[in-house]
TORTORGU-708006 format. One record per residue (C-alpha): residue number from 1; x, y, z. Coordinates in steps of 0.25 Angstrom, whole numbers. Layout:
N
+-----+-------+-------+-------+
|   i |     X |     Y |     Z |
+-----+-------+-------+-------+
| NUM |     X |     Y |     Z |
...
+-----+-------+-------+-------+
***
This chain:
615
+-----+-------+-------+-------+
|   i |     X |     Y |     Z |
+-----+-------+-------+-------+
|   1 |    37 |    64 |   178 |
|   2 |    45 |    71 |   190 |
|   3 |    40 |    69 |   203 |
|   4 |    34 |    82 |   210 |
|   5 |    42 |    91 |   218 |
|   6 |    37 |    93 |   232 |
|   7 |    41 |   103 |   244 |
|   8 |    37 |   103 |   259 |
|   9 |    24 |   111 |   261 |
|  10 |    24 |   124 |   266 |
|  11 |    14 |   128 |   277 |
|  12 |     0 |   122 |   279 |
|  13 |     8 |   109 |   277 |
|  14 |    -4 |    99 |   278 |
|  15 |   -14 |   109 |   267 |
|  16 |    -3 |   109 |   257 |
|  17 |     0 |    94 |   258 |
|  18 |   -14 |    91 |   257 |
|  19 |   -15 |    98 |   246 |
|  20 |    -3 |    94 |   239 |
|  21 |    -7 |    79 |   241 |
|  22 |   -21 |    83 |   235 |
|  23 |   -12 |    90 |   222 |
|  24 |    -5 |    77 |   222 |
|  25 |   -17 |    68 |   221 |
|  26 |   -24 |    75 |   210 |
|  27 |   -11 |    75 |   202 |
|  28 |   -10 |    60 |   204 |
|  29 |   -24 |    59 |   199 |
|  30 |   -22 |    66 |   188 |
|  31 |    -9 |    59 |   183 |
|  32 |   -16 |    47 |   185 |
|  33 |   -27 |    50 |   177 |
|  34 |   -18 |    55 |   165 |
|  35 |    -9 |    41 |   166 |
|  36 |   -23 |    35 |   165 |
|  37 |   -28 |    42 |   153 |
|  38 |   -15 |    39 |   146 |
|  39 |   -16 |    25 |   149 |
|  40 |   -29 |    23 |   145 |
|  41 |   -31 |    33 |   133 |
|  42 |   -28 |    26 |   119 |
|  43 |   -18 |    34 |   113 |
|  44 |   -21 |    39 |    99 |
|  45 |   -12 |    42 |    87 |
|  46 |    -8 |    57 |    86 |
|  47 |   -13 |    64 |    74 |
|  48 |    -1 |    62 |    63 |
|  49 |     7 |    73 |    55 |
|  50 |     5 |    69 |    42 |
|  51 |     6 |    74 |    28 |
|  52 |    -8 |    77 |    23 |
|  53 |   -13 |    67 |    13 |
|  54 |   -27 |    65 |     7 |
|  55 |   -37 |    57 |    14 |
|  56 |   -40 |    44 |     5 |
|  57 |   -25 |    47 |     0 |
|  58 |   -21 |    39 |   -12 |
|  59 |   -14 |    49 |   -19 |
|  60 |    -5 |    45 |   -30 |
|  61 |     7 |    38 |   -26 |
|  62 |    21 |    46 |   -26 |
|  63 |    33 |    37 |   -32 |
|  64 |    48 |    43 |   -28 |
|  65 |    61 |    36 |   -25 |
|  66 |    68 |    35 |   -13 |
|  67 |    82 |    37 |   -13 |
|  68 |    91 |    25 |    -8 |
|  69 |    98 |    25 |     4 |
|  70 |    87 |    35 |    12 |
|  71 |    94 |    42 |    24 |
|  72 |    91 |    37 |    37 |
|  73 |    91 |    49 |    47 |
|  74 |    85 |    51 |    62 |
|  75 |    72 |    56 |    65 |
|  76 |    72 |    71 |    70 |
|  77 |    69 |    66 |    85 |
|  78 |    82 |    56 |    85 |
|  79 |    96 |    60 |    91 |
|  80 |   103 |    47 |    90 |
|  81 |   107 |    41 |    75 |
|  82 |   101 |    29 |    71 |
|  83 |   110 |    19 |    66 |
|  84 |   112 |    15 |    51 |
|  85 |   121 |     4 |    52 |
|  86 |   117 |   -10 |    57 |
|  87 |   116 |    -8 |    73 |
|  88 |   123 |   -17 |    83 |
|  89 |   113 |   -28 |    88 |
|  90 |   109 |   -24 |   102 |
|  91 |   104 |   -36 |   111 |
|  92 |    90 |   -35 |   116 |
|  93 |    88 |   -30 |   131 |
|  94 |    87 |   -41 |   140 |
|  95 |    72 |   -44 |   142 |
|  96 |    65 |   -40 |   155 |
|  97 |    53 |   -45 |   160 |
|  98 |    42 |   -37 |   155 |
|  99 |    35 |   -34 |   168 |
| 100 |    48 |   -24 |   168 |
| 101 |    39 |   -15 |   157 |
| 102 |    26 |   -20 |   163 |
| 103 |    23 |   -24 |   176 |
| 104 |    10 |   -31 |   173 |
| 105 |    17 |   -40 |   162 |
| 106 |    16 |   -54 |   164 |
| 107 |    22 |   -66 |   157 |
| 108 |    10 |   -73 |   157 |
| 109 |     2 |   -76 |   145 |
| 110 |   -11 |   -80 |   151 |
| 111 |   -22 |   -73 |   142 |
| 112 |   -31 |   -72 |   156 |
| 113 |   -19 |   -61 |   161 |
| 114 |   -23 |   -52 |   151 |
| 115 |   -36 |   -54 |   145 |
| 116 |   -51 |   -55 |   148 |
| 117 |   -64 |   -50 |   143 |
| 118 |   -62 |   -58 |   130 |
| 119 |   -75 |   -61 |   122 |
| 120 |   -78 |   -68 |   108 |
| 121 |   -89 |   -62 |   100 |
| 122 |   -95 |   -71 |    88 |
| 123 |  -104 |   -64 |    79 |
| 124 |  -108 |   -54 |    89 |
| 125 |  -110 |   -62 |   101 |
| 126 |  -100 |   -61 |   112 |
| 127 |   -98 |   -76 |   118 |
| 128 |  -101 |   -79 |   131 |
| 129 |   -90 |   -83 |   143 |
| 130 |   -95 |   -98 |   140 |
| 131 |   -93 |   -97 |   126 |
| 132 |   -81 |  -100 |   117 |
| 133 |   -76 |   -96 |   104 |
| 134 |   -71 |  -105 |    94 |
| 135 |   -69 |  -102 |    81 |
| 136 |   -76 |  -112 |    70 |
| 137 |   -66 |  -110 |    60 |
| 138 |   -52 |  -108 |    66 |
| 139 |   -42 |   -99 |    61 |
| 140 |   -28 |  -104 |    59 |
| 141 |   -18 |   -95 |    53 |
| 142 |    -5 |  -101 |    48 |
| 143 |     8 |   -95 |    45 |
| 144 |    10 |   -80 |    41 |
| 145 |    15 |   -84 |    27 |
| 146 |     3 |   -91 |    25 |
| 147 |    -6 |   -81 |    29 |
| 148 |    -9 |   -77 |    14 |
| 149 |    -6 |   -80 |     0 |
| 150 |    -7 |   -65 |    -5 |
| 151 |     4 |   -57 |    -9 |
| 152 |     8 |   -46 |     1 |
| 153 |     6 |   -41 |    14 |
| 154 |   -10 |   -42 |    18 |
| 155 |   -10 |   -40 |    33 |
| 156 |     0 |   -32 |    43 |
| 157 |    13 |   -38 |    42 |
| 158 |     9 |   -48 |    32 |
| 159 |     1 |   -60 |    38 |
| 160 |    -4 |   -67 |    51 |
| 161 |    10 |   -69 |    56 |
| 162 |    13 |   -53 |    55 |
| 163 |    25 |   -55 |    49 |
| 164 |    29 |   -49 |    37 |
| 165 |    26 |   -36 |    31 |
| 166 |    33 |   -38 |    18 |
| 167 |    29 |   -47 |     6 |
| 168 |    40 |   -52 |    -4 |
| 169 |    54 |   -47 |    -6 |
| 170 |    61 |   -33 |    -7 |
| 171 |    73 |   -38 |   -13 |
| 172 |    79 |   -25 |   -12 |
| 173 |    93 |   -24 |   -17 |
| 174 |    96 |    -9 |   -13 |
| 175 |    90 |   -11 |     1 |
| 176 |    84 |     3 |    -1 |
| 177 |    70 |    10 |    -2 |
| 178 |    66 |    13 |   -16 |
| 179 |    55 |    20 |   -23 |
| 180 |    42 |    25 |   -16 |
| 181 |    29 |    28 |   -18 |
| 182 |    18 |    35 |    -8 |
| 183 |     3 |    37 |    -8 |
| 184 |    -4 |    47 |     0 |
| 185 |   -14 |    43 |    10 |
| 186 |   -22 |    51 |    21 |
| 187 |   -27 |    55 |    34 |
| 188 |   -38 |    52 |    43 |
| 189 |   -44 |    61 |    55 |
| 190 |   -55 |    57 |    64 |
| 191 |   -58 |    59 |    80 |
| 192 |   -47 |    68 |    81 |
| 193 |   -35 |    58 |    75 |
| 194 |   -29 |    59 |    62 |
| 195 |   -23 |    47 |    56 |
| 196 |   -13 |    49 |    43 |
| 197 |    -7 |    40 |    33 |
| 198 |    -4 |    25 |    38 |
| 199 |    -3 |    23 |    54 |
| 200 |     1 |    11 |    62 |
| 201 |     1 |    -1 |    58 |
| 202 |    -2 |     4 |    45 |
| 203 |     4 |    -8 |    35 |
| 204 |    -1 |    -8 |    21 |
| 205 |    -6 |   -20 |    15 |
| 206 |     2 |   -26 |     2 |
| 207 |    -5 |   -36 |    -8 |
| 208 |    -3 |   -41 |   -22 |
| 209 |   -18 |   -45 |   -26 |
| 210 |   -20 |   -57 |   -36 |
| 211 |   -26 |   -51 |   -49 |
| 212 |   -39 |   -58 |   -48 |
| 213 |   -41 |   -52 |   -35 |
| 214 |   -37 |   -38 |   -40 |
| 215 |   -48 |   -40 |   -50 |
| 216 |   -59 |   -39 |   -40 |
| 217 |   -53 |   -27 |   -32 |
| 218 |   -56 |   -13 |   -34 |
| 219 |   -43 |   -10 |   -38 |
| 220 |   -39 |    -1 |   -51 |
| 221 |   -37 |    -8 |   -63 |
| 222 |   -24 |    -6 |   -65 |
| 223 |   -20 |   -12 |   -50 |
| 224 |   -29 |   -25 |   -55 |
| 225 |   -21 |   -27 |   -68 |
| 226 |    -7 |   -26 |   -61 |
| 227 |    -3 |   -40 |   -56 |
| 228 |     9 |   -35 |   -49 |
| 229 |     1 |   -25 |   -40 |
| 230 |     4 |   -26 |   -25 |
| 231 |    -8 |   -18 |   -18 |
| 232 |    -5 |    -9 |    -5 |
| 233 |   -17 |    -8 |     4 |
| 234 |   -15 |     3 |    14 |
| 235 |   -26 |     6 |    25 |
| 236 |   -22 |    19 |    31 |
| 237 |   -26 |    28 |    42 |
| 238 |   -33 |    38 |    31 |
| 239 |   -44 |    28 |    31 |
| 240 |   -41 |    22 |    18 |
| 241 |   -35 |    11 |    12 |
| 242 |   -24 |    12 |    -1 |
| 243 |   -23 |     2 |   -12 |
| 244 |    -8 |     5 |   -19 |
| 245 |     1 |    -2 |   -29 |
| 246 |    12 |    -5 |   -21 |
| 247 |    22 |    -2 |   -32 |
| 248 |    18 |    13 |   -35 |
| 249 |     7 |    17 |   -23 |
| 250 |    -3 |    19 |   -34 |
| 251 |   -18 |    16 |   -30 |
| 252 |   -23 |     3 |   -34 |
| 253 |   -38 |     6 |   -30 |
| 254 |   -45 |    16 |   -22 |
| 255 |   -42 |    19 |    -8 |
| 256 |   -52 |    14 |     2 |
| 257 |   -57 |    24 |    12 |
| 258 |   -63 |    16 |    25 |
| 259 |   -64 |    29 |    34 |
| 260 |   -55 |    24 |    45 |
| 261 |   -41 |    25 |    48 |
| 262 |   -32 |    12 |    45 |
| 263 |   -20 |     9 |    54 |
| 264 |   -19 |    -6 |    53 |
| 265 |   -15 |   -13 |    39 |
| 266 |   -28 |   -21 |    36 |
| 267 |   -26 |   -34 |    29 |
| 268 |   -30 |   -41 |    17 |
| 269 |   -36 |   -56 |    16 |
| 270 |   -26 |   -66 |    15 |
| 271 |   -34 |   -74 |     5 |
| 272 |   -33 |   -64 |    -4 |
| 273 |   -48 |   -59 |    -4 |
| 274 |   -48 |   -44 |    -7 |
| 275 |   -52 |   -40 |     8 |
| 276 |   -44 |   -30 |    16 |
| 277 |   -47 |   -30 |    31 |
| 278 |   -43 |   -17 |    38 |
| 279 |   -47 |   -10 |    52 |
| 280 |   -48 |     4 |    55 |
| 281 |   -39 |    10 |    66 |
| 282 |   -47 |    21 |    70 |
| 283 |   -62 |    27 |    70 |
| 284 |   -68 |    36 |    60 |
| 285 |   -81 |    44 |    57 |
| 286 |   -86 |    30 |    53 |
| 287 |   -86 |    25 |    66 |
| 288 |   -77 |    15 |    74 |
| 289 |   -64 |     9 |    68 |
| 290 |   -67 |    -5 |    61 |
| 291 |   -61 |   -16 |    53 |
| 292 |   -64 |   -17 |    39 |
| 293 |   -66 |   -29 |    29 |
| 294 |   -65 |   -23 |    16 |
| 295 |   -67 |   -29 |     1 |
| 296 |   -55 |   -25 |    -9 |
| 297 |   -63 |   -28 |   -19 |
| 298 |   -72 |   -16 |   -17 |
| 299 |   -68 |   -10 |    -4 |
| 300 |   -81 |   -14 |     2 |
| 301 |   -80 |   -15 |    16 |
| 302 |   -85 |   -29 |    19 |
| 303 |   -85 |   -29 |    35 |
| 304 |   -80 |   -20 |    47 |
| 305 |   -80 |   -22 |    61 |
| 306 |   -74 |   -17 |    75 |
| 307 |   -82 |    -4 |    74 |
| 308 |   -94 |   -11 |    81 |
| 309 |   -86 |   -17 |    91 |
| 310 |   -83 |    -4 |    99 |
| 311 |   -88 |    -1 |   113 |
| 312 |   -98 |    10 |   109 |
| 313 |  -105 |     0 |   100 |
| 314 |  -106 |   -10 |   112 |
| 315 |   -95 |   -19 |   104 |
| 316 |   -85 |   -30 |   107 |
| 317 |   -74 |   -23 |   110 |
| 318 |   -68 |   -20 |   123 |
| 319 |   -59 |    -8 |   118 |
| 320 |   -70 |     3 |   118 |
| 321 |   -73 |    10 |   105 |
| 322 |   -60 |     6 |    97 |
| 323 |   -61 |    -3 |    85 |
| 324 |   -48 |     0 |    79 |
| 325 |   -41 |   -11 |    70 |
| 326 |   -26 |    -8 |    68 |
| 327 |   -21 |   -23 |    65 |
| 328 |   -22 |   -32 |    53 |
| 329 |   -30 |   -44 |    53 |
| 330 |   -29 |   -57 |    48 |
| 331 |   -38 |   -67 |    39 |
| 332 |   -38 |   -82 |    41 |
| 333 |   -40 |   -86 |    28 |
| 334 |   -46 |  -101 |    31 |
| 335 |   -57 |   -94 |    39 |
| 336 |   -59 |   -83 |    32 |
| 337 |   -58 |   -75 |    46 |
| 338 |   -53 |   -61 |    49 |
| 339 |   -44 |   -59 |    62 |
| 340 |   -44 |   -44 |    65 |
| 341 |   -40 |   -39 |    80 |
| 342 |   -44 |   -24 |    84 |
| 343 |   -39 |   -14 |    92 |
| 344 |   -54 |   -16 |   100 |
| 345 |   -48 |   -28 |   105 |
| 346 |   -57 |   -38 |    97 |
| 347 |   -52 |   -50 |    87 |
| 348 |   -60 |   -50 |    76 |
| 349 |   -62 |   -64 |    69 |
| 350 |   -70 |   -62 |    57 |
| 351 |   -75 |   -73 |    48 |
| 352 |   -77 |   -66 |    35 |
| 353 |   -85 |   -76 |    27 |
| 354 |   -77 |   -70 |    14 |
| 355 |   -83 |   -72 |     1 |
| 356 |   -74 |   -68 |    -9 |
| 357 |   -76 |   -71 |   -24 |
| 358 |   -65 |   -66 |   -32 |
| 359 |   -70 |   -69 |   -46 |
| 360 |   -84 |   -61 |   -44 |
| 361 |   -76 |   -51 |   -35 |
| 362 |   -84 |   -52 |   -22 |
| 363 |   -81 |   -52 |    -9 |
| 364 |   -90 |   -53 |     4 |
| 365 |   -87 |   -57 |    19 |
| 366 |   -98 |   -61 |    29 |
| 367 |   -92 |   -59 |    43 |
| 368 |   -94 |   -67 |    56 |
| 369 |   -85 |   -61 |    67 |
| 370 |   -79 |   -66 |    80 |
| 371 |   -73 |   -57 |    91 |
| 372 |   -64 |   -58 |   102 |
| 373 |   -61 |   -46 |   113 |
| 374 |   -52 |   -46 |   125 |
| 375 |   -49 |   -36 |   137 |
| 376 |   -35 |   -36 |   143 |
| 377 |   -32 |   -36 |   158 |
| 378 |   -24 |   -24 |   157 |
| 379 |   -34 |   -17 |   151 |
| 380 |   -43 |   -15 |   162 |
| 381 |   -33 |    -7 |   170 |
| 382 |   -31 |     8 |   170 |
| 383 |   -24 |    11 |   158 |
| 384 |   -25 |    -3 |   154 |
| 385 |   -21 |   -10 |   141 |
| 386 |   -30 |   -10 |   130 |
| 387 |   -35 |   -22 |   122 |
| 388 |   -36 |   -22 |   106 |
| 389 |   -26 |   -25 |    95 |
| 390 |   -20 |   -15 |    85 |
| 391 |   -10 |   -26 |    80 |
| 392 |   -12 |   -36 |    70 |
| 393 |   -14 |   -51 |    73 |
| 394 |    -5 |   -62 |    72 |
| 395 |   -12 |   -76 |    70 |
| 396 |    -6 |   -90 |    70 |
| 397 |   -15 |  -102 |    69 |
| 398 |   -27 |   -99 |    77 |
| 399 |   -21 |   -89 |    86 |
| 400 |   -20 |   -72 |    85 |
| 401 |    -8 |   -66 |    92 |
| 402 |   -10 |   -51 |    94 |
| 403 |    -5 |   -40 |   104 |
| 404 |   -15 |   -30 |   109 |
| 405 |   -16 |   -15 |   114 |
| 406 |   -14 |   -20 |   128 |
| 407 |    -1 |   -26 |   127 |
| 408 |    -6 |   -41 |   125 |
| 409 |    -1 |   -51 |   115 |
| 410 |   -13 |   -61 |   114 |
| 411 |   -13 |   -74 |   107 |
| 412 |   -29 |   -77 |   103 |
| 413 |   -34 |   -91 |    98 |
| 414 |   -43 |   -85 |    87 |
| 415 |   -51 |   -98 |    86 |
| 416 |   -56 |   -97 |   100 |
| 417 |   -51 |   -83 |   106 |
| 418 |   -43 |   -90 |   117 |
| 419 |   -32 |   -81 |   121 |
| 420 |   -19 |   -91 |   120 |
| 421 |   -10 |   -80 |   127 |
| 422 |    -6 |   -66 |   130 |
| 423 |     7 |   -60 |   131 |
| 424 |     9 |   -45 |   137 |
| 425 |    17 |   -37 |   129 |
| 426 |    16 |   -25 |   138 |
| 427 |    10 |   -14 |   130 |
| 428 |     0 |    -9 |   118 |
| 429 |     4 |   -18 |   108 |
| 430 |     2 |   -15 |    93 |
| 431 |    12 |   -23 |    87 |
| 432 |     8 |   -34 |    78 |
| 433 |    14 |   -48 |    83 |
| 434 |    22 |   -57 |    73 |
| 435 |    21 |   -71 |    72 |
| 436 |    35 |   -79 |    69 |
| 437 |    36 |   -94 |    68 |
| 438 |    50 |   -98 |    74 |
| 439 |    54 |  -113 |    73 |
| 440 |    38 |  -114 |    72 |
| 441 |    35 |  -107 |    85 |
| 442 |    28 |   -94 |    84 |
| 443 |    33 |   -82 |    90 |
| 444 |    27 |   -68 |    91 |
| 445 |    35 |   -55 |    90 |
| 446 |    28 |   -43 |    95 |
| 447 |    30 |   -29 |   103 |
| 448 |    22 |   -19 |   109 |
| 449 |    21 |    -3 |   109 |
| 450 |    21 |     7 |   121 |
| 451 |     7 |    12 |   126 |
| 452 |    10 |    26 |   132 |
| 453 |     5 |    24 |   145 |
| 454 |     2 |    12 |   148 |
| 455 |    17 |     6 |   153 |
| 456 |    24 |    19 |   153 |
| 457 |    23 |    34 |   147 |
| 458 |    38 |    34 |   144 |
| 459 |    45 |    22 |   139 |
| 460 |    42 |     7 |   140 |
| 461 |    48 |    -6 |   136 |
| 462 |    44 |   -13 |   122 |
| 463 |    47 |   -27 |   121 |
| 464 |    48 |   -34 |   107 |
| 465 |    42 |   -48 |   110 |
| 466 |    44 |   -62 |   105 |
| 467 |    33 |   -71 |   109 |
| 468 |    29 |   -85 |   109 |
| 469 |    17 |   -85 |   100 |
| 470 |    12 |   -99 |   107 |
| 471 |    12 |   -94 |   122 |
| 472 |    14 |   -79 |   122 |
| 473 |    27 |   -80 |   130 |
| 474 |    38 |   -70 |   127 |
| 475 |    50 |   -75 |   121 |
| 476 |    58 |   -62 |   120 |
| 477 |    56 |   -47 |   122 |
| 478 |    66 |   -36 |   116 |
| 479 |    62 |   -23 |   124 |
| 480 |    63 |    -9 |   120 |
| 481 |    61 |     4 |   128 |
| 482 |    51 |    13 |   121 |
| 483 |    43 |    27 |   123 |
| 484 |    29 |    30 |   119 |
| 485 |    20 |    41 |   118 |
| 486 |     5 |    43 |   118 |
| 487 |    -1 |    38 |   106 |
| 488 |    13 |    34 |    99 |
| 489 |    18 |    22 |   105 |
| 490 |    32 |    18 |   107 |
| 491 |    36 |     3 |   106 |
| 492 |    32 |    -7 |    95 |
| 493 |    20 |    -3 |    87 |
| 494 |    27 |   -12 |    74 |
| 495 |    26 |   -26 |    71 |
| 496 |    39 |   -34 |    71 |
| 497 |    45 |   -38 |    59 |
| 498 |    48 |   -53 |    59 |
| 499 |    62 |   -56 |    51 |
| 500 |    62 |   -66 |    39 |
| 501 |    74 |   -72 |    30 |
| 502 |    87 |   -65 |    36 |
| 503 |    79 |   -58 |    46 |
| 504 |    72 |   -70 |    53 |
| 505 |    79 |   -68 |    65 |
| 506 |    73 |   -55 |    69 |
| 507 |    62 |   -46 |    71 |
| 508 |    60 |   -32 |    68 |
| 509 |    53 |   -22 |    77 |
| 510 |    50 |    -6 |    77 |
| 511 |    51 |    -1 |    91 |
| 512 |    46 |    14 |    93 |
| 513 |    49 |    25 |   102 |
| 514 |    62 |    18 |   107 |
| 515 |    72 |    28 |   113 |
| 516 |    63 |    40 |   110 |
| 517 |    48 |    43 |   106 |
| 518 |    53 |    44 |    91 |
| 519 |    63 |    33 |    91 |
| 520 |    61 |    18 |    87 |
| 521 |    68 |     6 |    83 |
| 522 |    68 |    -5 |    73 |
| 523 |    74 |   -18 |    80 |
| 524 |    78 |   -30 |    75 |
| 525 |    77 |   -42 |    85 |
| 526 |    81 |   -56 |    85 |
| 527 |    69 |   -65 |    85 |
| 528 |    76 |   -76 |    94 |
| 529 |    82 |   -68 |   104 |
| 530 |    74 |   -54 |   104 |
| 531 |    89 |   -47 |   104 |
| 532 |    88 |   -34 |    96 |
| 533 |    97 |   -36 |    84 |
| 534 |    97 |   -22 |    79 |
| 535 |    89 |    -9 |    79 |
| 536 |    86 |     2 |    71 |
| 537 |    82 |    16 |    77 |
| 538 |    73 |    26 |    69 |
| 539 |    60 |    33 |    73 |
| 540 |    50 |    26 |    80 |
| 541 |    40 |    16 |    72 |
| 542 |    28 |     9 |    74 |
| 543 |    30 |     4 |    60 |
| 544 |    33 |   -10 |    58 |
| 545 |    45 |   -15 |    51 |
| 546 |    45 |   -25 |    38 |
| 547 |    55 |   -34 |    34 |
| 548 |    58 |   -36 |    18 |
| 549 |    68 |   -46 |    12 |
| 550 |    76 |   -49 |    -1 |
| 551 |    75 |   -62 |    -8 |
| 552 |    89 |   -65 |    -2 |
| 553 |    82 |   -64 |    12 |
| 554 |    89 |   -52 |    17 |
| 555 |    79 |   -44 |    26 |
| 556 |    76 |   -27 |    27 |
| 557 |    68 |   -20 |    38 |
| 558 |    59 |    -9 |    32 |
| 559 |    53 |     0 |    43 |
| 560 |    47 |    13 |    46 |
| 561 |    47 |    23 |    56 |
| 562 |    37 |    36 |    61 |
| 563 |    48 |    46 |    57 |
| 564 |    39 |    57 |    50 |
| 565 |    50 |    65 |    43 |
| 566 |    63 |    57 |    41 |
| 567 |    67 |    43 |    40 |
| 568 |    56 |    33 |    42 |
| 569 |    58 |    20 |    34 |
| 570 |    70 |    12 |    35 |
| 571 |    75 |     0 |    27 |
| 572 |    86 |    -9 |    36 |
| 573 |    93 |   -22 |    35 |
| 574 |    85 |   -32 |    42 |
| 575 |    97 |   -39 |    49 |
| 576 |   107 |   -28 |    52 |
| 577 |    97 |   -16 |    53 |
| 578 |   104 |    -7 |    44 |
| 579 |    96 |     4 |    37 |
| 580 |    97 |     3 |    22 |
| 581 |    88 |    14 |    19 |
| 582 |    79 |    23 |    25 |
| 583 |    68 |    33 |    20 |
| 584 |    57 |    43 |    24 |
| 585 |    42 |    41 |    21 |
| 586 |    39 |    54 |    25 |
| 587 |    30 |    52 |    37 |
| 588 |    29 |    43 |    49 |
| 589 |    25 |    27 |    47 |
| 590 |    18 |    21 |    58 |
| 591 |    13 |    10 |    47 |
| 592 |    20 |    -3 |    44 |
| 593 |    25 |    -6 |    31 |
| 594 |    23 |   -18 |    21 |
| 595 |    32 |   -22 |    10 |
| 596 |    28 |   -30 |    -3 |
| 597 |    41 |   -34 |   -10 |
| 598 |    49 |   -21 |   -11 |
| 599 |    39 |   -11 |    -8 |
| 600 |    36 |    -5 |     6 |
| 601 |    24 |     1 |     8 |
| 602 |    21 |    10 |    21 |
| 603 |    11 |    21 |    25 |
| 604 |    14 |    34 |    32 |
| 605 |     8 |    43 |    43 |
| 606 |     9 |    55 |    34 |
| 607 |     0 |    48 |    24 |
| 608 |     8 |    41 |    13 |
| 609 |     9 |    26 |     9 |
| 610 |    23 |    22 |     4 |
| 611 |    28 |    12 |    -5 |
| 612 |    44 |    11 |    -5 |
| 613 |    51 |     1 |   -13 |
| 614 |    63 |    -7 |    -7 |
| 615 |    74 |    -8 |   -16 |
+-----+-------+-------+-------+
***
């Protein structure tokens, strides 16, 4: 902003000087009020330009070929060429103290610096200050690879480590996009907001059910008889959950209309029980948003929660009248407990007391509920950082690691609700952490978004972090300068992809709004040093990259961006960054893809679900 120009007063100097001072004070007061409103208002997503769909969607799938060697081209806003050859490796900038980006940052990880007003509620009673919580049946999660024996992607990024959104091998020979199918979804409008298609985080669930389980579910008969069937389960923002055949998009059963818009992926039960856990991302005419436990035998809602915890109902939340669930929960199979953090600042641990008899086709639960809440020390100040969790939890042994809307990465003992450590990651954080075991030691990879008006109204530094999961200390951070705008965050909204096989030395992450509002990067970073190995520049994205592999261990990156009219899906060589193929999905992508074998599934904001072969 330019400084106001001044000139010497004419005549009646004292009077004009006093009047000028009064006007200046009024202007400063108005400016302060404007900044306060910007800082304290929760930004809403602007209505999306969409291709109209039918609410309830589920239209007949369309199967069309995709030409090999799709043409990569610039989004209309771009002025610089995107490299199509392997880029020259660029070393990461020398890390500077995080206090240079946020003066309040501290290297301390003591939870008392960051949190207060913590409380635990057990079966409706808030424990007193002299009472402590200790779980009668402690949760104890193992390695991510052991989370489930089900075939598929049954929660956001696969398991409790959140380290993979692909199942099986792609085994590409041509390394191109092949045939595709599409299915129409719809829109949802409430309270002046329009939600369309699939939004952030929007990952589909992909599962191959055993024949015995399909026999008791409300699938169409042909689907029950197809032993090769992989079912796509996609909760979308039109309020429906769609059930489709991975091979061709054909509906496997009727869609389920729950009457709330869904942004998060939801989750299936890792024991193979026909249960879907899914949370709404916004309110509806039915009331406040909530999380659902749904029987996939007959679509019975077995339980719902969250909506009674809002402030207007005298509830447990300290986040006002907000009860959204964008994250994807986990279930501890041994203790029959559902762990579900919410944007309302509450962690729910629900003992389900599940009774499932597959032979009889019966399923019931009898929940008992424990809740933990917190408040942040920077939440109380003017323009303070919020409480609440929009990402999905990582759980290793009995500890949950999760980022929150106030820039706190927290490690919480789920069996006592003691907070082991908190790391300040600077900003409104929506990216799900990823846990990696390296030489037997646990590390977290995570980044943060750039909330308009908190640190800046123009640009800010966004670090990608490697953090020691045992103590919360930062191992390295690689920094990017990003733009932002109100309601459409820059920085990192996506989840890091952790390389395996020939890509095991690297992590991959998308960074939004880098050198201009509409530009972004996919970057490959060395896990050991934090140095950038290569980058691919395109339109900005909130979508998370997915890594796919051939049987020889060769690895590839599939990622999408928000370009609504041009190239917005890429296939890259994971080692070099070379663009192998690209295509357009006909609409902007905020959601994150999942892959089963050689098929990518992704939804767009313009009301399409796509299934695309890798060949």
